[in-house]
N, C-alpha and C positions, 0 to 999 in steps of 0.2 A: 504493500499500500503506498509506504513512504517513498519508495524509489519513483512511482506513477506520479507522486507529487512533486518529484524534483528535489527533496529533501535527502542530504545523506545518510543512510543507514550506520549504525553504530560500529559496522564491521570498518567501513570505509574510513571513518573518524579515526581508527585506534592505528595509532605509530607501532609498527612491528619491531619487537625483540632482536636484534642482530645473532644473539645466541639461539634464539628459536628458530630464526630463518636458518642458520647453520645447521641446527641439528634435521630440521624438514629436508635441507639439501642432501645430508649424509643419509636420512631415512630412505629416502626416494632412490638415491642411487644405490644403496645396499639393496633393496627391493628388485629394482630393475635389473640389476647384475643377473638374480636369481630367476628373473623372467616370471616374477609374481606378480597377479593383481593386486590391489589395496584388499580386496574382498579375502584374497586367500592369507595375506601377513595377518590380517585382522580374524581369521578363524585360527590360525597357529597361534595367534598370542592373546586369542580371547578377547579381543575389543573389536569394536563395530567399524566398518570399512568407511564410514562419514568421519570417525575418529581419526582415522590414520589420513585421509583427506585433510582435516585441519589441522594436524602435526605437520604434515608436509607443506603445507601453505604458511605455516606460522600463523594459523587463527589462534590455536591453543599452545598452550606448552605443558610439557609431558611432568607428571610427577615421578618419584623414585620407583613407585611401584612400576608405573607404566614401561618405563624405561628398562627395568629389569625384565617385564617379558618380552619387548620387542628384543633384547639382546638374546634371549632365551630361543625365540621365534628363529630368529637371524641366525644362531649358532655362531653370534660373534660376541668378542668382550664388550663390555658396558664402554669401555676406554673408546673404543671404536666409533660409539654412537655420539658420545659428548666431548670427544678432544675439540682442542681449539685449531681452527684451520691457520 
């Protein structure tokens, strides 16, 4: 409704966190290297596909539990997901 009125949505107002953006890029790269869909990764990690999408786009930032689930699902060290570029 707001978009029809020409008003910015709350998401478009938000300034993205550089750490969340870097995390999202790493997550997407690891997922794509395995040729997995967001739905497949979500199923492996016990997370919803839409949440994986939000993480990859830096709309949301993951908590520690989510990072651990993703690392287990991707069979990679946690440090590979959270390291600084």
